Structures are given as structure tokens and as C-alpha cells.
TIVEX-833469 format. One record per residue: residue in three letters; chain; x, y, z of N, C-alpha, C, O in turn. Coordinates in steps of 0.2 Angstrom, whole numbers. Example, Ala and Ser with C-alpha at 12.3 -4.5 7.8 and 13.67 -1.06 7.14 Angstrom:
// residues 2
<rec><residu>ALA</residu><chaine>A</chaine><n_east>66</n_east><n_north>-28</n_north><n_up>39</n_up><ca_east>62</ca_east><ca_north>-22</ca_north><ca_up>39</ca_up><c_east>66</c_east><c_north>-16</c_north><c_up>39</c_up><o_east>71</o_east><o_north>-17</o_north><o_up>42</o_up></rec>
<rec><residu>SER</residu><chaine>A</chaine><n_east>64</n_east><n_north>-11</n_north><n_up>35</n_up><ca_east>68</ca_east><ca_north>-5</ca_north><ca_up>36</ca_up><c_east>64</c_east><c_north>0</c_north><c_up>39</c_up><o_east>67</o_east><o_north>6</o_north><o_up>40</o_up></rec>
//
This chain:
// residues 65
<rec><residu>UNK</residu><chaine>A</chaine><n_east>-386</n_east><n_north>-75</n_north><n_up>-509</n_up><ca_east>-390</ca_east><ca_north>-73</ca_north><ca_up>-504</ca_up><c_east>-386</c_east><c_north>-70</c_north><c_up>-497</c_up><o_east>-382</o_east><o_north>-73</o_north><o_up>-494</o_up></rec>
<rec><residu>UNK</residu><chaine>A</chaine><n_east>-389</n_east><n_north>-64</n_north><n_up>-496</n_up><ca_east>-385</ca_east><ca_north>-61</ca_north><ca_up>-491</ca_up><c_east>-387</c_east><c_north>-63</c_north><c_up>-484</c_up><o_east>-392</o_east><o_north>-66</o_north><o_up>-483</o_up></rec>
<rec><residu>UNK</residu><chaine>A</chaine><n_east>-382</n_east><n_north>-62</n_north><n_up>-480</n_up><ca_east>-383</ca_east><ca_north>-63</ca_north><ca_up>-472</ca_up><c_east>-390</c_east><c_north>-61</c_north><c_up>-469</c_up><o_east>-393</o_east><o_north>-64</o_north><o_up>-465</o_up></rec>
<rec><residu>UNK</residu><chaine>A</chaine><n_east>-391</n_east><n_north>-55</n_north><n_up>-471</n_up><ca_east>-398</ca_east><ca_north>-51</ca_north><ca_up>-469</ca_up><c_east>-403</c_east><c_north>-56</c_north><c_up>-472</c_up><o_east>-408</o_east><o_north>-58</o_north><o_up>-468</o_up></rec>
<rec><residu>UNK</residu><chaine>A</chaine><n_east>-403</n_east><n_north>-57</n_north><n_up>-479</n_up><ca_east>-408</ca_east><ca_north>-60</ca_north><ca_up>-483</ca_up><c_east>-409</c_east><c_north>-67</c_north><c_up>-479</c_up><o_east>-414</o_east><o_north>-70</o_north><o_up>-478</o_up></rec>
<rec><residu>UNK</residu><chaine>A</chaine><n_east>-404</n_east><n_north>-71</n_north><n_up>-477</n_up><ca_east>-405</ca_east><ca_north>-78</ca_north><ca_up>-475</ca_up><c_east>-407</c_east><c_north>-77</c_north><c_up>-468</c_up><o_east>-411</o_east><o_north>-81</o_north><o_up>-465</o_up></rec>
<rec><residu>UNK</residu><chaine>A</chaine><n_east>-405</n_east><n_north>-71</n_north><n_up>-463</n_up><ca_east>-407</ca_east><ca_north>-71</ca_north><ca_up>-457</ca_up><c_east>-414</c_east><c_north>-69</c_north><c_up>-455</c_up><o_east>-417</o_east><o_north>-72</o_north><o_up>-450</o_up></rec>
<rec><residu>UNK</residu><chaine>A</chaine><n_east>-418</n_east><n_north>-64</n_north><n_up>-461</n_up><ca_east>-424</ca_east><ca_north>-62</ca_north><ca_up>-459</ca_up><c_east>-428</c_east><c_north>-65</c_north><c_up>-466</c_up><o_east>-434</o_east><o_north>-63</o_north><o_up>-467</o_up></rec>
<rec><residu>UNK</residu><chaine>A</chaine><n_east>-426</n_east><n_north>-69</n_north><n_up>-469</n_up><ca_east>-429</ca_east><ca_north>-73</ca_north><ca_up>-475</ca_up><c_east>-433</c_east><c_north>-67</c_north><c_up>-479</c_up><o_east>-439</o_east><o_north>-68</o_north><o_up>-480</o_up></rec>
<rec><residu>UNK</residu><chaine>A</chaine><n_east>-429</n_east><n_north>-62</n_north><n_up>-481</n_up><ca_east>-431</ca_east><ca_north>-58</ca_north><ca_up>-487</ca_up><c_east>-432</c_east><c_north>-59</c_north><c_up>-493</c_up><o_east>-427</o_east><o_north>-61</o_north><o_up>-496</o_up></rec>
<rec><residu>UNK</residu><chaine>A</chaine><n_east>-437</n_east><n_north>-59</n_north><n_up>-497</n_up><ca_east>-437</ca_east><ca_north>-60</ca_north><ca_up>-504</ca_up><c_east>-433</c_east><c_north>-55</c_north><c_up>-508</c_up><o_east>-432</o_east><o_north>-51</o_north><o_up>-505</o_up></rec>
<rec><residu>UNK</residu><chaine>A</chaine><n_east>-431</n_east><n_north>-55</n_north><n_up>-514</n_up><ca_east>-429</ca_east><ca_north>-50</ca_north><ca_up>-517</ca_up><c_east>-433</c_east><c_north>-42</c_north><c_up>-518</c_up><o_east>-431</o_east><o_north>-37</o_north><o_up>-519</o_up></rec>
<rec><residu>UNK</residu><chaine>A</chaine><n_east>-438</n_east><n_north>-43</n_north><n_up>-518</n_up><ca_east>-443</ca_east><ca_north>-37</ca_north><ca_up>-518</ca_up><c_east>-442</c_east><c_north>-35</c_north><c_up>-511</c_up><o_east>-439</o_east><o_north>-30</o_north><o_up>-510</o_up></rec>
<rec><residu>UNK</residu><chaine>A</chaine><n_east>-444</n_east><n_north>-38</n_north><n_up>-506</n_up><ca_east>-444</ca_east><ca_north>-37</ca_north><ca_up>-500</ca_up><c_east>-436</c_east><c_north>-32</c_north><c_up>-497</c_up><o_east>-436</o_east><o_north>-28</o_north><o_up>-493</o_up></rec>
<rec><residu>UNK</residu><chaine>A</chaine><n_east>-431</n_east><n_north>-36</n_north><n_up>-500</n_up><ca_east>-425</ca_east><ca_north>-34</ca_north><ca_up>-499</ca_up><c_east>-424</c_east><c_north>-26</c_north><c_up>-503</c_up><o_east>-420</o_east><o_north>-22</o_north><o_up>-500</o_up></rec>
<rec><residu>UNK</residu><chaine>A</chaine><n_east>-427</n_east><n_north>-25</n_north><n_up>-508</n_up><ca_east>-425</ca_east><ca_north>-19</ca_north><ca_up>-512</ca_up><c_east>-430</c_east><c_north>-14</c_north><c_up>-507</c_up><o_east>-427</o_east><o_north>-10</o_north><o_up>-504</o_up></rec>
<rec><residu>UNK</residu><chaine>A</chaine><n_east>-436</n_east><n_north>-14</n_north><n_up>-505</n_up><ca_east>-439</ca_east><ca_north>-11</ca_north><ca_up>-501</ca_up><c_east>-437</c_east><c_north>-9</c_north><c_up>-494</c_up><o_east>-438</o_east><o_north>-4</o_north><o_up>-492</o_up></rec>
<rec><residu>UNK</residu><chaine>A</chaine><n_east>-434</n_east><n_north>-14</n_north><n_up>-492</n_up><ca_east>-429</ca_east><ca_north>-12</ca_north><ca_up>-485</ca_up><c_east>-423</c_east><c_north>-8</c_north><c_up>-486</c_up><o_east>-421</o_east><o_north>-4</o_north><o_up>-482</o_up></rec>
<rec><residu>UNK</residu><chaine>A</chaine><n_east>-420</n_east><n_north>-9</n_north><n_up>-492</n_up><ca_east>-415</ca_east><ca_north>-4</ca_north><ca_up>-493</ca_up><c_east>-418</c_east><c_north>2</c_north><c_up>-494</c_up><o_east>-415</o_east><o_north>7</o_north><o_up>-492</o_up></rec>
<rec><residu>UNK</residu><chaine>A</chaine><n_east>-424</n_east><n_north>3</n_north><n_up>-498</n_up><ca_east>-426</ca_east><ca_north>10</ca_north><ca_up>-500</ca_up><c_east>-428</c_east><c_north>13</c_north><c_up>-493</c_up><o_east>-426</o_east><o_north>19</o_north><o_up>-491</o_up></rec>
<rec><residu>UNK</residu><chaine>A</chaine><n_east>-432</n_east><n_north>11</n_north><n_up>-490</n_up><ca_east>-436</ca_east><ca_north>12</ca_north><ca_up>-482</ca_up><c_east>-432</c_east><c_north>14</c_north><c_up>-477</c_up><o_east>-433</o_east><o_north>19</o_north><o_up>-474</o_up></rec>
<rec><residu>UNK</residu><chaine>A</chaine><n_east>-427</n_east><n_north>10</n_north><n_up>-477</n_up><ca_east>-423</ca_east><ca_north>11</ca_north><ca_up>-471</ca_up><c_east>-415</c_east><c_north>12</c_north><c_up>-472</c_up><o_east>-412</o_east><o_north>16</o_north><o_up>-469</o_up></rec>
<rec><residu>UNK</residu><chaine>A</chaine><n_east>-411</n_east><n_north>8</n_north><n_up>-477</n_up><ca_east>-404</ca_east><ca_north>10</ca_north><ca_up>-477</ca_up><c_east>-402</c_east><c_north>16</c_north><c_up>-481</c_up><o_east>-398</o_east><o_north>20</o_north><o_up>-479</o_up></rec>
<rec><residu>UNK</residu><chaine>A</chaine><n_east>-407</n_east><n_north>17</n_north><n_up>-486</n_up><ca_east>-404</ca_east><ca_north>23</ca_north><ca_up>-490</ca_up><c_east>-407</c_east><c_north>29</c_north><c_up>-487</c_up><o_east>-405</o_east><o_north>35</o_north><o_up>-489</o_up></rec>
<rec><residu>UNK</residu><chaine>A</chaine><n_east>-413</n_east><n_north>28</n_north><n_up>-481</n_up><ca_east>-414</ca_east><ca_north>34</ca_north><ca_up>-477</ca_up><c_east>-410</c_east><c_north>36</c_north><c_up>-471</c_up><o_east>-411</o_east><o_north>41</o_north><o_up>-469</o_up></rec>
<rec><residu>UNK</residu><chaine>A</chaine><n_east>-407</n_east><n_north>30</n_north><n_up>-468</n_up><ca_east>-402</ca_east><ca_north>30</ca_north><ca_up>-463</ca_up><c_east>-394</c_east><c_north>34</c_north><c_up>-466</c_up><o_east>-391</o_east><o_north>38</o_north><o_up>-463</o_up></rec>
<rec><residu>UNK</residu><chaine>A</chaine><n_east>-393</n_east><n_north>31</n_north><n_up>-473</n_up><ca_east>-387</ca_east><ca_north>35</ca_north><ca_up>-475</ca_up><c_east>-387</c_east><c_north>43</c_north><c_up>-475</c_up><o_east>-383</o_east><o_north>46</o_north><o_up>-473</o_up></rec>
<rec><residu>UNK</residu><chaine>A</chaine><n_east>-393</n_east><n_north>44</n_north><n_up>-479</n_up><ca_east>-395</ca_east><ca_north>52</ca_north><ca_up>-481</ca_up><c_east>-396</c_east><c_north>56</c_north><c_up>-475</c_up><o_east>-394</o_east><o_north>62</o_north><o_up>-475</o_up></rec>
<rec><residu>UNK</residu><chaine>A</chaine><n_east>-397</n_east><n_north>53</n_north><n_up>-469</n_up><ca_east>-398</ca_east><ca_north>56</ca_north><ca_up>-462</ca_up><c_east>-390</c_east><c_north>55</c_north><c_up>-458</c_up><o_east>-390</o_east><o_north>58</o_north><o_up>-452</o_up></rec>
<rec><residu>UNK</residu><chaine>A</chaine><n_east>-386</n_east><n_north>53</n_north><n_up>-461</n_up><ca_east>-380</ca_east><ca_north>53</ca_north><ca_up>-459</ca_up><c_east>-380</c_east><c_north>48</c_north><c_up>-452</c_up><o_east>-375</o_east><o_north>48</o_north><o_up>-448</o_up></rec>
<rec><residu>UNK</residu><chaine>A</chaine><n_east>-384</n_east><n_north>44</n_north><n_up>-451</n_up><ca_east>-385</ca_east><ca_north>40</ca_north><ca_up>-445</ca_up><c_east>-381</c_east><c_north>32</c_north><c_up>-447</c_up><o_east>-382</o_east><o_north>28</o_north><o_up>-442</o_up></rec>
<rec><residu>UNK</residu><chaine>A</chaine><n_east>-378</n_east><n_north>30</n_north><n_up>-452</n_up><ca_east>-375</ca_east><ca_north>25</ca_north><ca_up>-454</ca_up><c_east>-371</c_east><c_north>27</c_north><c_up>-461</c_up><o_east>-373</o_east><o_north>31</o_north><o_up>-465</o_up></rec>
<rec><residu>UNK</residu><chaine>A</chaine><n_east>-365</n_east><n_north>24</n_north><n_up>-462</n_up><ca_east>-360</ca_east><ca_north>23</ca_north><ca_up>-467</ca_up><c_east>-358</c_east><c_north>18</c_north><c_up>-470</c_up><o_east>-357</o_east><o_north>14</o_north><o_up>-465</o_up></rec>
<rec><residu>UNK</residu><chaine>A</chaine><n_east>-356</n_east><n_north>17</n_north><n_up>-477</n_up><ca_east>-355</ca_east><ca_north>11</ca_north><ca_up>-481</ca_up><c_east>-347</c_east><c_north>10</c_north><c_up>-479</c_up><o_east>-344</o_east><o_north>15</o_north><o_up>-478</o_up></rec>
<rec><residu>UNK</residu><chaine>A</chaine><n_east>-345</n_east><n_north>3</n_north><n_up>-479</n_up><ca_east>-338</ca_east><ca_north>3</ca_north><ca_up>-478</ca_up><c_east>-335</c_east><c_north>3</c_north><c_up>-484</c_up><o_east>-328</o_east><o_north>3</o_north><o_up>-483</o_up></rec>
<rec><residu>UNK</residu><chaine>A</chaine><n_east>-337</n_east><n_north>2</n_north><n_up>-490</n_up><ca_east>-336</ca_east><ca_north>4</ca_north><ca_up>-496</ca_up><c_east>-339</c_east><c_north>7</c_north><c_up>-500</c_up><o_east>-341</o_east><o_north>5</o_north><o_up>-506</o_up></rec>
<rec><residu>UNK</residu><chaine>A</chaine><n_east>-340</n_east><n_north>15</n_north><n_up>-499</n_up><ca_east>-343</ca_east><ca_north>19</ca_north><ca_up>-502</ca_up><c_east>-341</c_east><c_north>22</c_north><c_up>-509</c_up><o_east>-345</o_east><o_north>26</o_north><o_up>-512</o_up></rec>
<rec><residu>UNK</residu><chaine>A</chaine><n_east>-336</n_east><n_north>20</n_north><n_up>-511</n_up><ca_east>-334</ca_east><ca_north>21</ca_north><ca_up>-517</ca_up><c_east>-337</c_east><c_north>16</c_north><c_up>-523</c_up><o_east>-337</o_east><o_north>16</o_north><o_up>-529</o_up></rec>
<rec><residu>UNK</residu><chaine>A</chaine><n_east>-339</n_east><n_north>11</n_north><n_up>-519</n_up><ca_east>-343</ca_east><ca_north>4</ca_north><ca_up>-523</ca_up><c_east>-348</c_east><c_north>2</c_north><c_up>-520</c_up><o_east>-348</o_east><o_north>-3</o_north><o_up>-516</o_up></rec>
<rec><residu>UNK</residu><chaine>A</chaine><n_east>-354</n_east><n_north>6</n_north><n_up>-521</n_up><ca_east>-360</ca_east><ca_north>3</ca_north><ca_up>-516</ca_up><c_east>-363</c_east><c_north>-4</c_north><c_up>-516</c_up><o_east>-366</o_east><o_north>-7</o_north><o_up>-512</o_up></rec>
<rec><residu>UNK</residu><chaine>A</chaine><n_east>-361</n_east><n_north>-6</n_north><n_up>-523</n_up><ca_east>-364</ca_east><ca_north>-13</ca_north><ca_up>-523</ca_up><c_east>-358</c_east><c_north>-19</c_north><c_up>-522</c_up><o_east>-358</o_east><o_north>-25</o_north><o_up>-525</o_up></rec>
<rec><residu>UNK</residu><chaine>A</chaine><n_east>-353</n_east><n_north>-16</n_north><n_up>-519</n_up><ca_east>-348</ca_east><ca_north>-21</ca_north><ca_up>-517</ca_up><c_east>-350</c_east><c_north>-27</c_north><c_up>-513</c_up><o_east>-354</o_east><o_north>-26</o_north><o_up>-508</o_up></rec>
<rec><residu>UNK</residu><chaine>A</chaine><n_east>-347</n_east><n_north>-33</n_north><n_up>-516</n_up><ca_east>-349</ca_east><ca_north>-39</ca_north><ca_up>-513</ca_up><c_east>-349</c_east><c_north>-40</c_north><c_up>-506</c_up><o_east>-353</o_east><o_north>-43</o_north><o_up>-502</o_up></rec>
<rec><residu>UNK</residu><chaine>A</chaine><n_east>-344</n_east><n_north>-36</n_north><n_up>-503</n_up><ca_east>-344</ca_east><ca_north>-37</ca_north><ca_up>-496</ca_up><c_east>-346</c_east><c_north>-30</c_north><c_up>-493</c_up><o_east>-342</o_east><o_north>-27</o_north><o_up>-489</o_up></rec>
<rec><residu>UNK</residu><chaine>A</chaine><n_east>-351</n_east><n_north>-27</n_north><n_up>-495</n_up><ca_east>-353</ca_east><ca_north>-20</ca_north><ca_up>-492</ca_up><c_east>-356</c_east><c_north>-21</c_north><c_up>-486</c_up><o_east>-361</o_east><o_north>-26</o_north><o_up>-485</o_up></rec>
<rec><residu>UNK</residu><chaine>A</chaine><n_east>-355</n_east><n_north>-17</n_north><n_up>-481</n_up><ca_east>-357</ca_east><ca_north>-17</ca_north><ca_up>-474</ca_up><c_east>-359</c_east><c_north>-10</c_north><c_up>-473</c_up><o_east>-358</o_east><o_north>-6</o_north><o_up>-477</o_up></rec>
<rec><residu>UNK</residu><chaine>A</chaine><n_east>-362</n_east><n_north>-9</n_north><n_up>-467</n_up><ca_east>-364</ca_east><ca_north>-2</ca_north><ca_up>-464</ca_up><c_east>-361</c_east><c_north>-3</c_north><c_up>-458</c_up><o_east>-359</o_east><o_north>-8</o_north><o_up>-455</o_up></rec>
<rec><residu>UNK</residu><chaine>A</chaine><n_east>-360</n_east><n_north>4</n_north><n_up>-455</n_up><ca_east>-358</ca_east><ca_north>5</ca_north><ca_up>-448</ca_up><c_east>-361</c_east><c_north>12</c_north><c_up>-447</c_up><o_east>-362</o_east><o_north>17</o_north><o_up>-450</o_up></rec>
<rec><residu>UNK</residu><chaine>A</chaine><n_east>-363</n_east><n_north>11</n_north><n_up>-439</n_up><ca_east>-366</ca_east><ca_north>16</ca_north><ca_up>-436</ca_up><c_east>-359</c_east><c_north>23</c_north><c_up>-436</c_up><o_east>-353</o_east><o_north>22</o_north><o_up>-434</o_up></rec>
<rec><residu>UNK</residu><chaine>A</chaine><n_east>-363</n_east><n_north>29</n_north><n_up>-437</n_up><ca_east>-359</ca_east><ca_north>35</ca_north><ca_up>-436</ca_up><c_east>-360</c_east><c_north>37</c_north><c_up>-429</c_up><o_east>-363</o_east><o_north>34</o_north><o_up>-425</o_up></rec>
<rec><residu>UNK</residu><chaine>A</chaine><n_east>-356</n_east><n_north>43</n_north><n_up>-427</n_up><ca_east>-357</ca_east><ca_north>45</ca_north><ca_up>-420</ca_up><c_east>-365</c_east><c_north>48</c_north><c_up>-419</c_up><o_east>-367</o_east><o_north>48</o_north><o_up>-414</o_up></rec>
<rec><residu>UNK</residu><chaine>A</chaine><n_east>-367</n_east><n_north>49</n_north><n_up>-425</n_up><ca_east>-375</ca_east><ca_north>52</ca_north><ca_up>-424</ca_up><c_east>-379</c_east><c_north>46</c_north><c_up>-423</c_up><o_east>-383</o_east><o_north>46</o_north><o_up>-419</o_up></rec>
<rec><residu>UNK</residu><chaine>A</chaine><n_east>-378</n_east><n_north>41</n_north><n_up>-427</n_up><ca_east>-382</ca_east><ca_north>36</ca_north><ca_up>-427</ca_up><c_east>-380</c_east><c_north>32</c_north><c_up>-419</c_up><o_east>-385</o_east><o_north>29</o_north><o_up>-417</o_up></rec>
<rec><residu>UNK</residu><chaine>A</chaine><n_east>-376</n_east><n_north>33</n_north><n_up>-416</n_up><ca_east>-374</ca_east><ca_north>29</ca_north><ca_up>-409</ca_up><c_east>-378</c_east><c_north>34</c_north><c_up>-405</c_up><o_east>-382</o_east><o_north>31</o_north><o_up>-400</o_up></rec>
<rec><residu>UNK</residu><chaine>A</chaine><n_east>-378</n_east><n_north>41</n_north><n_up>-406</n_up><ca_east>-382</ca_east><ca_north>45</ca_north><ca_up>-400</ca_up><c_east>-390</c_east><c_north>43</c_north><c_up>-401</c_up><o_east>-394</o_east><o_north>41</o_north><o_up>-396</o_up></rec>
<rec><residu>UNK</residu><chaine>A</chaine><n_east>-392</n_east><n_north>44</n_north><n_up>-408</n_up><ca_east>-400</ca_east><ca_north>42</ca_north><ca_up>-409</ca_up><c_east>-401</c_east><c_north>34</c_north><c_up>-405</c_up><o_east>-406</o_east><o_north>33</o_north><o_up>-401</o_up></rec>
<rec><residu>UNK</residu><chaine>A</chaine><n_east>-396</n_east><n_north>30</n_north><n_up>-406</n_up><ca_east>-398</ca_east><ca_north>23</ca_north><ca_up>-404</ca_up><c_east>-399</c_east><c_north>23</c_north><c_up>-395</c_up><o_east>-403</o_east><o_north>21</o_north><o_up>-392</o_up></rec>
<rec><residu>UNK</residu><chaine>A</chaine><n_east>-394</n_east><n_north>26</n_north><n_up>-393</n_up><ca_east>-394</ca_east><ca_north>27</ca_north><ca_up>-386</ca_up><c_east>-399</c_east><c_north>31</c_north><c_up>-383</c_up><o_east>-401</o_east><o_north>30</o_north><o_up>-377</o_up></rec>
<rec><residu>UNK</residu><chaine>A</chaine><n_east>-402</n_east><n_north>36</n_north><n_up>-386</n_up><ca_east>-408</ca_east><ca_north>41</ca_north><ca_up>-384</ca_up><c_east>-414</c_east><c_north>36</c_north><c_up>-385</c_up><o_east>-418</o_east><o_north>35</o_north><o_up>-380</o_up></rec>
<rec><residu>UNK</residu><chaine>A</chaine><n_east>-414</n_east><n_north>32</n_north><n_up>-390</n_up><ca_east>-419</ca_east><ca_north>28</ca_north><ca_up>-391</ca_up><c_east>-420</c_east><c_north>22</c_north><c_up>-386</c_up><o_east>-426</o_east><o_north>21</o_north><o_up>-383</o_up></rec>
<rec><residu>UNK</residu><chaine>A</chaine><n_east>-414</n_east><n_north>19</n_north><n_up>-385</n_up><ca_east>-413</ca_east><ca_north>14</ca_north><ca_up>-379</ca_up><c_east>-417</c_east><c_north>18</c_north><c_up>-373</c_up><o_east>-422</o_east><o_north>17</o_north><o_up>-371</o_up></rec>
<rec><residu>UNK</residu><chaine>A</chaine><n_east>-413</n_east><n_north>23</n_north><n_up>-371</n_up><ca_east>-415</ca_east><ca_north>25</ca_north><ca_up>-365</ca_up><c_east>-422</c_east><c_north>28</c_north><c_up>-364</c_up><o_east>-424</o_east><o_north>27</o_north><o_up>-359</o_up></rec>
<rec><residu>UNK</residu><chaine>A</chaine><n_east>-425</n_east><n_north>30</n_north><n_up>-369</n_up><ca_east>-432</ca_east><ca_north>31</ca_north><ca_up>-368</ca_up><c_east>-437</c_east><c_north>25</c_north><c_up>-367</c_up><o_east>-442</o_east><o_north>25</o_north><o_up>-364</o_up></rec>
<rec><residu>UNK</residu><chaine>A</chaine><n_east>-434</n_east><n_north>18</n_north><n_up>-370</n_up><ca_east>-438</ca_east><ca_north>13</ca_north><ca_up>-370</ca_up><c_east>-438</c_east><c_north>9</c_north><c_up>-363</c_up><o_east>-441</o_east><o_north>4</o_north><o_up>-362</o_up></rec>
<rec><residu>UNK</residu><chaine>A</chaine><n_east>-434</n_east><n_north>12</n_north><n_up>-358</n_up><ca_east>-432</ca_east><ca_north>9</ca_north><ca_up>-352</ca_up><c_east>-438</c_east><c_north>11</c_north><c_up>-347</c_up><o_east>-438</o_east><o_north>9</o_north><o_up>-341</o_up></rec>
//
């Protein structure tokens, strides 16, 4: 069970939907990148914000203040 799944208690189906609805879209939009892009199912796969992702996050944060 992944750390994310433990943290928010996702079932396998929910985890798949989360990946399809959020992770895959963020990757396609260039908001995040994989730490192991050559192996998407790498057991230690993680995601990090790109410069574009940081700008979007900062914009959203400023709007919510």
C-alpha cells in the first residue's frame, strides 16, 4: 500500500480514478513530472512540481487570500 493510499485511505479503484483524473492530467499539462519517467510503475515513483506547476500553485494561493 502506498503512502498516499495510507494517508487518504484510497481503495484500489479510487487510486486508479485519482491517477486518471488528477495525476495523468497534471502530467499532460506539464504541471508535474515523474522522478522515474523511464519507468512509470517504478516502486519509488514520485512526482514533483515543474516551474509551470509552481506558478499555477502560487496563482491559486494568491487568489484564495
